[in-house]
Each structure stands twice: as structure tokens, then as C-alpha cells.
C-alpha positions as CSV (number, residue, x, y, z in Angstrom):
1,M,7.5,24.2,10.9
2,K,10.7,22.5,11.8
3,K,12.2,19.8,9.5
4,L,10.7,16.4,10.3
5,K,13.0,13.7,11.6
6,W,12.2,10.2,10.2
7,G,12.9,6.8,11.8
8,I,13.0,3.7,9.7
9,L,12.0,0.3,11.1
10,G,13.4,-2.6,9.1
11,P,16.4,-2.0,6.8
12,G,15.3,-4.1,3.8
13,N,15.3,-3.2,0.1
14,I,12.1,-1.1,0.2
15,A,13.5,0.8,3.2
16,R,16.7,1.5,1.3
17,D,14.7,2.9,-1.6
18,F,12.6,4.9,0.8
19,A,15.7,6.4,2.6
20,Q,17.1,7.4,-0.8
21,A,13.7,9.1,-1.6
22,L,13.9,11.0,1.7
23,N,17.4,12.2,0.8
24,R,16.3,13.3,-2.7
25,V,13.5,15.5,-1.3
26,N,15.6,16.9,1.4
27,G,14.0,14.9,4.2
28,E,15.9,13.9,7.3
29,V,16.5,10.2,7.8
30,Y,17.4,10.5,11.5
31,A,17.6,6.8,12.5
32,V,17.2,3.2,11.4
33,A,16.5,0.1,13.5
34,S,17.0,-3.6,13.0
35,R,17.0,-6.5,15.3
36,N,20.6,-6.9,14.1
37,K,22.6,-3.9,15.2
38,E,25.3,-4.5,12.6
39,R,22.7,-4.6,9.8
40,A,21.3,-1.3,11.0
41,E,24.8,0.3,11.2
42,K,25.6,-0.8,7.6
43,F,22.3,0.6,6.4
44,A,23.0,3.9,8.2
45,R,26.5,4.2,6.6
46,E,25.1,3.5,3.1
47,N,22.1,5.8,3.3
48,N,23.2,9.0,5.2
49,V,21.3,8.0,8.4
50,K,22.5,9.6,11.6
51,K,21.7,6.9,14.2
52,A,21.4,3.1,14.2
53,Y,19.5,1.0,16.7
54,G,19.6,-2.7,17.5
55,S,15.9,-2.9,18.4
56,Y,12.7,-1.5,17.2
57,D,11.6,-0.4,20.7
58,E,14.7,1.8,21.0
59,I,13.9,3.8,17.9
60,I,10.2,4.2,18.7
61,K,11.2,5.7,22.1
62,D,13.6,8.2,20.6
63,E,12.0,11.6,21.4
64,N,13.9,13.2,18.5
65,I,11.9,11.3,15.9
66,D,8.7,12.8,14.6
67,V,7.5,10.2,12.1
68,V,8.2,6.4,11.7
69,Y,8.3,4.5,8.5
70,I,7.5,0.8,9.1
71,A,9.0,-1.7,6.6
72,T,8.9,-4.9,8.6
73,P,6.9,-8.1,7.7
74,H,3.1,-7.8,7.7
75,S,2.8,-9.9,10.8
76,N,4.2,-7.2,13.1
77,H,2.9,-4.0,11.4
78,Y,0.1,-3.6,14.0
79,E,2.4,-4.0,17.0
80,Y,4.8,-1.3,15.9
81,I,2.1,1.0,14.6
82,I,0.5,1.0,18.0
83,K,3.8,1.4,19.9
84,S,4.8,4.2,17.6
85,L,1.5,6.1,18.0
86,N,1.6,5.6,21.8
87,N,5.0,7.2,21.7
88,N,3.6,10.2,19.8
89,K,5.0,9.3,16.4
90,H,3.3,9.9,13.1
91,V,3.3,6.6,11.1
92,L,3.7,5.7,7.4
93,C,3.5,1.9,7.2
94,E,4.2,-0.3,4.2
95,K,1.3,-2.2,2.6
96,A,-0.6,-4.1,3.8
97,I,-0.9,-1.6,6.7
98,T,-2.6,-4.3,9.0
99,V,-3.9,-7.8,8.4
100,N,-7.5,-7.0,9.3
101,E,-9.8,-4.1,9.8
102,K,-10.1,-4.5,13.5
103,E,-6.4,-3.8,13.9
104,L,-6.7,-0.8,11.6
105,E,-9.7,0.5,13.5
106,E,-7.8,0.4,16.8
107,A,-4.8,2.1,15.2
108,L,-6.9,4.9,13.7
109,K,-8.7,5.4,17.0
110,I,-5.4,6.1,18.7
111,A,-4.1,8.3,15.9
112,R,-7.2,10.4,16.0
113,E,-7.2,10.7,19.8
114,K,-3.6,11.8,19.7
115,N,-3.9,14.0,16.7
116,L,-1.3,12.0,14.7
117,V,-1.2,11.0,11.1
118,L,-1.4,7.4,10.1
119,E,-1.1,6.4,6.5
120,E,-0.3,3.4,4.3
121,A,2.6,3.6,1.8
122,M,0.4,2.8,-1.2
123,T,2.2,4.2,-4.2
124,L,-0.7,4.5,-6.6
125,F,-2.6,6.8,-4.2
126,H,0.2,9.3,-4.5
127,M,1.2,9.1,-8.2
128,P,0.2,12.4,-9.9
129,L,-1.3,10.5,-12.9
130,Y,-4.3,9.2,-10.9
131,E,-5.5,12.6,-10.1
132,K,-5.6,13.5,-13.8
133,V,-7.3,10.3,-14.7
134,I,-10.0,10.7,-12.1
135,K,-10.7,14.2,-13.2
136,K,-11.4,12.8,-16.7
137,I,-14.0,10.6,-15.2
138,N,-15.5,13.3,-12.9
139,N,-15.8,15.9,-15.6
140,E,-17.9,13.4,-17.6
141,D,-15.5,13.1,-20.6
142,L,-15.7,9.4,-20.1
143,G,-19.0,9.0,-18.3
144,K,-19.9,6.7,-15.5
145,V,-17.6,3.9,-14.4
146,N,-19.1,0.5,-15.3
147,M,-16.3,-2.1,-14.8
148,V,-12.8,-2.3,-13.5
149,Q,-10.4,-5.1,-14.4
150,V,-7.0,-5.6,-12.6
151,S,-4.3,-8.2,-13.0
152,F,-1.1,-8.7,-11.1
153,G,1.1,-11.8,-11.5
154,S,4.5,-11.9,-9.8
155,F,6.3,-15.3,-10.2
156,K,8.0,-16.4,-7.0
157,E,10.2,-19.5,-6.8
158,Y,8.5,-21.7,-4.2
159,D,10.4,-21.7,-0.9
160,E,8.4,-22.5,2.2
161,N,11.0,-20.6,4.3
162,N,10.6,-17.4,2.3
163,R,8.2,-14.8,3.9
164,F,6.1,-14.9,0.7
165,F,5.0,-18.5,1.5
166,N,5.2,-18.3,5.3
167,L,1.8,-18.3,7.0
168,D,3.3,-17.2,10.3
169,L,4.5,-13.9,8.6
170,A,1.1,-13.3,6.9
171,G,2.5,-14.4,3.5
172,G,0.6,-15.0,0.3
173,A,-0.3,-13.0,-2.8
174,L,-3.3,-11.2,-1.2
175,L,-1.4,-9.0,1.3
176,D,1.7,-8.6,-0.9
177,I,0.4,-7.8,-4.4
178,G,-3.4,-8.1,-3.9
179,T,-3.4,-4.9,-1.9
180,Y,-2.2,-3.0,-4.9
181,A,-4.8,-4.5,-7.2
182,L,-7.6,-4.0,-4.7
183,S,-6.5,-0.4,-4.1
184,F,-6.6,0.3,-7.8
185,A,-10.2,-1.1,-8.0
186,R,-11.4,0.7,-4.9
187,Y,-9.9,4.0,-6.2
188,F,-12.2,3.9,-9.2
189,L,-15.3,2.4,-7.7
190,S,-17.8,4.8,-6.3
191,S,-18.3,3.1,-3.0
192,M,-17.3,0.1,-0.8
193,P,-18.4,-3.1,-2.6
194,E,-21.6,-4.7,-1.2
195,E,-20.9,-8.1,-2.9
196,I,-17.6,-9.8,-2.7
197,L,-17.0,-13.2,-4.3
198,S,-13.7,-15.1,-4.7
199,T,-11.9,-18.3,-5.3
200,V,-8.4,-19.3,-4.4
201,K,-5.6,-21.8,-5.0
202,K,-3.4,-22.3,-1.9
203,A,0.3,-23.2,-1.6
204,K,1.4,-26.2,0.4
205,T,2.1,-23.9,3.4
206,G,-1.5,-22.7,3.4
207,V,-1.0,-19.2,2.0
208,D,-3.0,-18.0,-1.0
209,E,-1.0,-18.5,-4.2
210,E,-3.4,-17.6,-6.9
211,S,-6.9,-16.1,-6.7
212,G,-9.8,-14.4,-8.5
213,I,-11.9,-11.8,-6.8
214,I,-15.2,-10.1,-8.0
215,L,-16.6,-6.9,-6.4
216,K,-19.9,-5.2,-7.0
217,T,-21.0,-1.9,-5.6
218,K,-24.5,-0.5,-4.9
219,E,-24.0,1.6,-8.1
220,D,-23.8,-1.7,-10.1
221,E,-20.1,-1.2,-10.8
222,I,-18.2,-4.5,-11.1
223,A,-14.5,-5.1,-10.6
224,T,-12.6,-8.3,-11.3
225,I,-9.2,-8.9,-9.9
226,S,-6.7,-11.7,-10.8
227,L,-3.7,-12.4,-8.6
228,A,-0.8,-14.8,-8.9
229,F,2.4,-15.7,-7.1
230,R,3.4,-18.6,-9.3
231,S,2.8,-17.2,-12.8
232,K,3.5,-13.9,-14.5
233,M,0.7,-11.5,-15.5
234,P,0.9,-7.9,-16.5
235,K,0.4,-5.2,-13.8
236,R,-2.5,-3.8,-15.7
237,G,-5.6,-1.9,-14.7
238,I,-8.5,-1.2,-17.1
239,V,-11.4,1.1,-16.2
240,S,-14.4,0.8,-18.5
241,C,-16.8,3.8,-18.7
242,D,-19.8,4.8,-20.7
243,N,-17.8,6.6,-23.4
244,G,-14.6,4.5,-23.5
245,F,-12.0,2.8,-21.4
246,I,-8.7,3.6,-19.7
247,T,-5.7,1.3,-19.7
248,I,-2.9,1.8,-17.1
249,D,0.1,-0.5,-17.3
250,N,2.5,-0.9,-14.4
251,F,-0.3,0.6,-12.3
252,P,1.3,0.7,-8.9
253,R,3.8,3.3,-10.1
254,A,2.2,4.4,-13.4
255,N,3.0,7.6,-15.2
256,K,1.0,6.9,-18.4
257,A,-2.7,6.2,-19.1
258,T,-4.2,5.5,-22.5
259,I,-7.9,6.4,-23.1
260,N,-9.8,4.7,-26.0
261,Y,-13.0,6.5,-26.8
262,L,-16.1,4.9,-28.4
263,D,-15.6,7.0,-31.5
264,G,-12.1,5.6,-32.1
265,A,-10.2,8.6,-30.7
266,V,-7.2,7.8,-28.5
267,E,-5.8,10.0,-25.8
268,V,-2.6,9.5,-23.9
269,I,-2.1,11.1,-20.5
270,E,1.4,11.3,-19.1
271,C,2.1,12.7,-15.6
272,G,4.7,12.1,-12.9
273,E,7.8,9.9,-12.9
274,E,7.9,6.2,-12.0
275,E,11.3,6.6,-10.4
276,K,9.9,9.2,-8.0
277,A,7.0,7.0,-6.6
278,L,8.5,7.0,-3.1
279,D,9.4,10.7,-3.3
280,Y,5.6,11.4,-3.8
281,E,4.9,9.3,-0.7
282,V,7.3,11.3,1.4
283,I,6.0,14.7,0.1
284,F,2.4,13.5,0.7
285,M,3.1,12.4,4.3
286,E,5.0,15.5,5.3
287,E,2.2,17.7,3.9
288,R,-0.4,15.7,5.9
289,I,1.6,16.2,9.1
290,K,2.3,19.9,8.5
291,E,-1.4,20.5,7.7
292,N,-2.4,18.3,10.6
293,K,-4.9,16.6,8.3
294,E,-6.0,13.0,7.7
295,S,-6.2,12.1,4.0
296,N,-9.0,10.5,2.1
297,S,-6.8,7.7,1.1
298,I,-6.8,6.1,4.5
299,E,-10.5,5.5,4.1
300,L,-9.8,3.7,0.8
301,T,-7.1,1.7,2.7
302,Y,-9.7,0.8,5.3
303,D,-12.1,-0.5,2.6
304,V,-9.3,-2.5,1.0
305,T,-8.4,-4.0,4.4
306,K,-12.1,-5.0,4.9
307,I,-12.2,-6.7,1.5
308,M,-9.0,-8.6,2.1
309,N,-10.3,-9.8,5.5
310,K,-13.6,-11.0,3.9
311,V,-11.9,-13.0,1.2
312,R,-9.4,-14.5,3.6
313,K,-12.3,-15.6,5.8
314,D,-14.0,-17.2,2.8
315,W,-10.8,-19.0,2.0
316,G,-10.4,-20.2,5.5
317,I,-7.0,-18.5,5.9
318,V,-6.2,-17.4,9.5
319,Y,-2.7,-16.3,10.4
320,P,-1.4,-18.1,13.6
321,F,-0.9,-14.8,15.5
322,E,-4.6,-13.9,14.9
323,K,-5.9,-16.8,16.9
């Protein structure tokens, strides 16, 4: 199969890191687009990108591009996913892939009809460590999952003009860091939660600033999630099983897990490299395209999107562009 040509929408910090990952794994960063042509040209010079566009529509219509990486604000993910799919591009979109499940359902419908791959750039789904950890659970070393506990606190200076606190741009902790925490929980839960409870503290702009979420599955597994934008908490996930518990720090890009067994034994699993988190995403996406195969992780992404939509509804948070 020919080498895939990538186009990048939105030349921000994460896009720069992604372009560097593409270069490391011998991927081809063919083009970048920004609404500011000079910004796109600067990004292209600095990251070995062949072409620079001054609009997103231009890059989407470029017939040389096979796959698009979307790193724009949450509020316009859906628009550019749909446009990219309709122009026969595979799509890897930054989290949160869409703001609600209706948008994701429509995007997946188009992708499946056109035989295209649509995935979310959720690092933890592609870190090699998680496959090893889930095998420990599946082979009954640890027994059944009973509880999952996740925390993620990222202190942000309050600025109503910053996208983190801007309701028009789908700001708030839930779609920015909550998607990581909920993805961790859903990865270890046996099924989509049947019960979803939550509480929230809102910022002056109306976005969610801090929250607590409780999930319960039909298998009686319970997950508790703590999120914060105005206070620091560890990026820590804990999975409690019949025969012990697993602790994973820095869980979005983790390369180490510690297992504490009931008998006092401690086992450390190390796998993968934190610095290669985006490399693994590139490799994963290119494999899916070459195999012409949708991944299991998009179903987990869909469940997480449903959970986020449910808690937002409970909180009374509606983004202006959804009305």
C-alpha cells in the first residue's frame, strides 16, 4: 500500500507534537491548514510539512490527502469531521471527538457507508501498557473488576476569554480532561453504565469547572470520577478487583502500572514509552486504514460521548451552537 499522506487542521501545540510523531514514525505530513495562512506557513517550515493552506476547506478538498488529523476547538470538530468524510478522507480527531452522541452517530454512519476510518485521538487506548494490564484481569490473576477510581485535576488560571472557560467553544473540564478520565473508567468496566449520577461546580461563564461522576454497570461495577480545572489532583486511575488493585499514575500516557495483591505481593508492569504516546496513535491509525478495519476503541469512545452528554444534560449545560 502507498504511503499515506496526512493533512493537519489547526496548527496548535498538540498538532506540532503530532507532526513530530508523524516524522518520527516515517509518516508523511503533507499539508497543514489554519485560518491564518502565515501561521500555517510557519508551522510547515518548522515541522517538515510540504504545503500550507489558509483555510480548512482547502486542505479538506486536496485530493492528495488520505487522512486528516483534526486539532481544532471542540466546537467545530463535527463540522470538519463531516466535511473530511464527505471528501473521502479518513479522520483522526482530537478528543473530545464530538460534543454529543448524535453528532458521532451521524459521523460514524458516513464513515461506514464510505468505508472510511474514523477514530478519536485518545492516547490511553493506544498505550501498550493497557493491553498488558487488561490481560492480567482477563486471565483471572486479579479476578473480577469491582470498582474504578479516577482523578484528574489541572489548574487553569481563570480567564473568560480562554477556550477552557468559553461556553461558545465547548469549554469546561468535562470535554477537555474528563474525556480522559471517563475513557479510563470505560476501558475497565465490562459494559456501558446503566446508572450515571453527578454533581458540578460551574465557572462564571457557565462551563463546568469541577465535578464528581459516579457510574454503575449491570455487572454491579462502580466507577467514581473526580475532575477539576481550578485545583490540582493527580492523574491517577485505580482498578479494584477481587484479588488486588492496580494503580496507574499519569494514566493518559502511562507506561507503568503497580499491582498490589491481597497476599501483600507487589507486581510492577512496565511497557511502552510516555514520549511515544502520539507515535502509537499514528501507527494505530495507519494500521486501521491499511487493514480497512474499524477498531473496538471507537465503541468505547461512543459510550464516553453518551456519558458526557448525559451529565451535561443533568447539569443544564448546553453549548450555544447546539441550540
